[in-house]
C-alpha positions in Angstrom: -14.1 -186.9 -9.5 -16.9 -186.4 -7.0 -17.7 -183.5 -4.8 -19.6 -183.8 -1.5 -22.2 -181.1 -1.0 -22.8 -182.2 2.6 -20.5 -182.6 5.6 -22.1 -185.9 6.5 -19.9 -188.8 5.5 -18.1 -186.6 3.0 -14.9 -188.7 3.0 -17.0 -191.7 1.8 -18.8 -189.8 -1.0 -15.8 -187.9 -2.4 -12.3 -186.7 -1.7 -13.6 -183.1 -2.3 -16.1 -181.2 -0.1 -17.8 -178.0 -1.1 -17.4 -175.3 1.5 -20.3 -173.2 0.1 -22.5 -176.3 -0.6 -23.0 -175.2 -4.1 -22.9 -177.3 -7.3 -20.7 -174.5 -8.8 -17.8 -176.0 -6.9 -17.6 -178.7 -9.6 -16.4 -175.9 -12.0 -13.7 -174.9 -9.5 -12.5 -178.5 -9.2 -12.4 -178.9 -13.0 -10.6 -175.6 -13.5 -8.0 -176.4 -10.8 -7.5 -180.0 -12.1 -7.0 -178.8 -15.7 -4.6 -176.1 -14.6 -2.6 -178.7 -12.6 -2.5 -181.1 -15.6 -1.4 -178.3 -18.0 1.2 -177.1 -15.5 2.6 -180.6 -15.0 3.0 -181.0 -18.8 4.7 -177.6 -19.0 7.2 -178.7 -16.4 7.6 -182.0 -18.2 8.4 -180.4 -21.5 10.7 -177.9 -19.9 12.8 -180.6 -18.3 13.0 -182.4 -21.6 14.2 -179.3 -23.3 16.7 -178.7 -20.6 18.3 -182.1 -21.3 18.2 -181.6 -25.0 19.8 -178.1 -24.8 22.4 -179.5 -22.5 23.2 -182.2 -25.0 23.5 -179.7 -27.8 26.0 -177.4 -26.0 28.0 -180.4 -24.7 28.4 -181.7 -28.3 29.4 -178.3 -29.4 31.9 -177.9 -26.6 33.3 -181.4 -27.2 33.8 -180.5 -30.9 35.8 -177.4 -30.1 37.4 -179.1 -27.1 36.3 -176.4 -24.7 34.0 -176.1 -21.7 32.3 -173.4 -19.6 33.7 -171.8 -16.5 32.6 -173.1 -13.1 30.1 -170.3 -12.5 28.5 -170.9 -15.9 27.8 -174.4 -14.8 26.4 -173.3 -11.5 23.9 -171.1 -13.2 23.1 -173.5 -16.0 22.5 -176.6 -13.9 21.6 -175.0 -10.7 20.2 -171.5 -10.4 18.4 -171.2 -13.7 17.0 -174.7 -14.1 15.9 -175.1 -10.5 14.3 -171.7 -10.2 12.5 -171.9 -13.5 11.3 -175.5 -12.9 9.9 -174.7 -9.5 8.1 -171.5 -10.4 6.8 -172.5 -13.8 3.9 -174.6 -12.3 2.8 -171.9 -9.9 0.4 -170.3 -12.3 -3.2 -170.0 -11.1 -6.2 -171.7 -12.8 -8.0 -169.8 -15.6 -11.1 -168.0 -14.6 -13.3 -169.7 -17.2 -13.7 -173.4 -18.0 -12.3 -174.2 -21.4 -14.5 -176.2 -23.7 -11.9 -179.0 -23.9 -9.5 -180.5 -21.5 -5.7 -180.3 -21.8 -3.8 -183.2 -23.4 -2.8 -186.1 -21.1 -0.6 -187.9 -23.6 3.1 -187.8 -23.0 3.8 -188.7 -26.7 0.7 -187.1 -28.3 0.9 -184.8 -31.3 0.4 -181.6 -29.2 3.1 -182.6 -26.7 5.6 -183.7 -29.4 4.9 -180.7 -31.7 5.5 -178.1 -28.9 8.6 -180.0 -27.8 10.1 -180.5 -31.2 9.3 -177.0 -32.3 11.2 -175.4 -29.4 14.0 -178.0 -29.8 14.4 -177.0 -33.5 14.5 -173.3 -32.7 17.1 -173.8 -29.9 19.3 -175.9 -32.2 19.0 -173.4 -35.0 20.0 -170.4 -32.9 23.0 -172.3 -31.6 24.1 -173.0 -35.1 23.5 -169.4 -36.1 25.5 -168.1 -33.1 28.5 -170.4 -33.9 28.3 -169.5 -37.6 28.3 -165.8 -36.8 31.4 -166.3 -34.6 33.5 -168.2 -37.2 32.6 -165.8 -39.9 34.3 -162.9 -38.1 37.6 -161.8 -39.6 39.4 -161.7 -36.3 38.2 -165.2 -35.3 40.8 -168.0 -35.0 39.9 -171.4 -33.5 41.7 -172.0 -30.2 45.0 -173.7 -30.8 46.3 -176.0 -28.1 49.9 -176.5 -27.3 49.4 -180.1 -26.1 46.9 -182.8 -26.1 46.0 -182.2 -22.4 42.6 -180.6 -22.1 42.1 -181.4 -18.4 42.7 -177.8 -17.2 39.1 -176.6 -16.9 40.1 -173.0 -16.1 42.3 -172.8 -19.3 39.8 -174.3 -21.7 37.0 -172.1 -20.4 38.6 -168.9 -21.6 37.8 -168.8 -25.3 35.3 -167.4 -27.8 33.6 -170.7 -28.6 32.6 -171.4 -25.0 31.5 -167.8 -24.5 29.2 -167.9 -27.5 27.8 -171.3 -26.8 27.1 -170.3 -23.2 25.4 -167.0 -24.2 23.2 -168.6 -26.8 22.2 -171.9 -25.2 22.3 -170.5 -21.6 19.5 -168.1 -22.4 17.6 -170.9 -24.0 17.2 -172.3 -20.5 15.2 -169.2 -19.6 13.5 -168.6 -22.9 12.2 -172.1 -23.1 10.6 -171.8 -19.7 9.0 -168.5 -20.7 7.5 -170.2 -23.8 5.9 -172.9 -21.7 4.6 -170.4 -19.2 1.9 -169.4 -21.8 -1.4 -171.2 -21.8 -4.5 -169.1 -21.3 -7.0 -171.9 -21.9 -6.2 -173.7 -18.6 -3.8 -171.4 -16.8 -4.2 -167.7 -15.9 -2.4 -165.0 -17.9 1.3 -165.5 -18.1 2.1 -162.3 -16.3 0.1 -163.4 -13.2 2.7 -166.1 -12.5 4.5 -163.4 -10.5 7.4 -165.3 -9.1 8.2 -166.9 -12.4 8.0 -163.6 -14.3 10.1 -161.8 -11.7 12.9 -164.4 -11.9 12.7 -164.6 -15.7 13.0 -160.8 -16.0 15.9 -160.7 -13.6 17.8 -163.5 -15.4 17.1 -161.8 -18.7 18.6 -158.5 -17.5 21.6 -160.4 -16.1 22.2 -162.3 -19.3 21.9 -159.3 -21.6 24.1 -157.3 -19.3 27.0 -159.7 -19.3 26.6 -160.1 -23.1 26.7 -156.3 -23.9 28.8 -154.8 -21.1 32.3 -156.1 -20.5 33.4 -155.8 -16.9 33.9 -157.6 -13.7 30.5 -159.2 -13.8 31.0 -160.6 -17.3 34.5 -161.8 -16.3 32.8 -163.6 -13.3 31.3 -165.9 -16.0 34.5 -165.7 -18.1 32.4 -164.1 -20.8 32.9 -160.8 -22.7 36.0 -160.3 -20.5 38.2 -157.2 -21.2 41.9 -157.4 -20.5 41.9 -155.1 -17.5 39.4 -157.3 -15.8 41.1 -160.6 -16.4 42.3 -162.1 -13.1 
């Protein structure tokens, strides 16, 4: 990467031109470049985790022969994933230049360790959530009156789908929050304002529908009390 310190024939010398004609601009280019690379890998790992988490909850749903309600799918595959994926890379560059550059290996040890670690945590919490459900004295696995499981509305109203959605659904948000960290090349996590705002709003929504039964929770067919069932 080269930086032109003169306006004369700048496009021939380098794709970057220093506005203040100072050699310190090299540091700015390096910091921005490293931030861009780190942000790209954060998004890359997040989308991998999205696919793996989706696979986990689909395997669990297939095992219990259930599925999520339509609005659960809208938030899982639409609102949460798109908003997190688009705001995660918006972090600014770190103020100081780190002594080393970020990894550029898609299958390197750092990339694989951070991906597999989060994957293991997500899978463990899903198993813990299902185990906690089946251990309840009032729990009884949904019994079907026929072999027809094509009614998406019917098979979305059950404990299994609710627990799987509440656990793995929040993992879509928590995974993005984990990859938003990275002080060496990106600015402090809280300075990624749009991401933090959305993550905070989604967290409040998720915990609200988990803890407070009502019309909003019934909108997702989760934690739905009898008087709010439509």
